[in-house]
N, C-alpha and C positions, 0 to 999 in steps of 0.2 A: 389758557393763560391770555390775559389781555395785553394790549400794547403798553398800558401803564405799568403792568407787572414787569414786562420786558425792559422798559426804560429804567425801572428801579434796579433790576439785575445788572444792566449795563453800567449804570451809575456806580453801583457797588464794585463792579469789576475795575472801573477806572480809578477807584480810590487806592488801589494797590498796583495798578498796571498803567503804563503810558500808551499802550496800543492794544487793539483788538484785531485779530487776523481771522478773516473768513476764508474758507470754512473751518479752519483749524480750531477756533475758539467757540464754535457754536455750543458745544456741550458745557462750556463754562458759564454760559448765559442761560441755558435751558436744559432741563432734565430730559432724559430719553423720551422720545415722542413717537406716537403712532403715525404722525404725519410730518416727517422731518422736512420735506420740501416746503410745506406751508409755513412751518415754524422758522425755517431759514429765511424765507421771504419776509416774515414778520419781523425778524431781527434786523434785516436790512431797512425795513420801513421805520422801525424804532430808531435805528442809528441815523437815519436821514434827519430826524429832528435835532439830534446832537450836532449834525453838520450844519443845519440851518441856523442854529444859534451861535455858531462859531466855536463851539467847544472842541470839535475835532475836524481834521481834514481827511478826506478819503484819498487813499493812494492805491492804485492798481498796479500790479507787477506780476512777473512770471518767476516762479521758483521751480527749477528743473523744467518739467513740462506742464506744470500745473499753474493755472491762473488763480491768483489770490488777490484779495482786497483787504487792505489794512485801514483801520480808522485810528488815527494818531492824535493824541491830545495836543492842542495848541500850547498849553502851559499846564502846570500841575493843577489838578482839580481843586485842591485846597486854596489856591490863590484866587478863585472866582468868588464873587460876593453876589448877594441878592438883596433887593429892597422889597420889603413886604409892608403893605398897609393893612392895619387891623382897626376894627371899630372899637368904640369905647366899652361896649359890653364884653368883648373878647379880651381887651386889655385888663379890665377889672377882674375877669375870671383868671387870667394868667397870674396877676398879682396875688389874688386870693390863694390860689393853689400853691404858688411859690412860697408865699409867707407861711402857709400851713405846713410846709415841709420842715420848718424849724432847722435851718441850715446854719445857725449862728456858730456852731462848733467848727465849721469850715471857713469862717470869716465872711459869710455872705451877709449883706445888709438887707434891710427890708425892701421889697419891691415897690416901685412907684407906678401906679397904673397910667400915669401921664408920661412915663419915660421907660417903657419896656426895653430891655437890653438883650443882646445876643446871649449873654451869660445866663439869664433867666430861662430863655428858651432851650439853650443847650443843656443846662442842668436838668430841667424837667424831662427833656427827651432822653437823656442818659438814664435817669431814674426809671422812666417808663420802660426803656429797653431792658434794664436789669430786672424789673418786675416781670416782664413778659418771659424772659429767659428762665427765671426762677420758677414761674408757674408752669412753663412747658416741661421743665425737668421733673416737677412734682407730678404732672399728668402722666409722664412716661414711667414713673415708678409704681 
C-alpha cells in the first residue's frame, strides 16, 4: 500500500469521523498486515501531511496506562474547499463528457468549457463511482 492509498483511506475515515486515535484506529485505515509496525509508521507519516495542511491537530494523551495519539479535525471535512486549475483541453473534455451524459431530466444545463463548475465534476464523479460499484458487483457474480 502506498502513502497515497493511506491518505485516501484516512480522508475517507474523516468523512464520517472527527478524530482518528492511534493505535486504536489503525485497522480502520489499513487491512491486516504482515508488517504492522511498518504500516503503523506509514499511517503516522500520512497523517503528518494532514497536520501540515492544517486539517488536523495532533493530541497526545494517556488513557489508563497506554499512550495514545489522536488526530482531530480542525473543522468538518466538508467545510474545506480546494481550487483547481485545469487547461483548456481538460475543460473541453469535461464539458463533452458531461454534455453526453444527457442529464436534462434532472435539470442540468449544458456544460460550458469556459466555466466548469463543481456540479459538473461532482456529477461525473458520482456517476463514475456508481459505474465502478455496478461493475464490481457484476465481476463478483
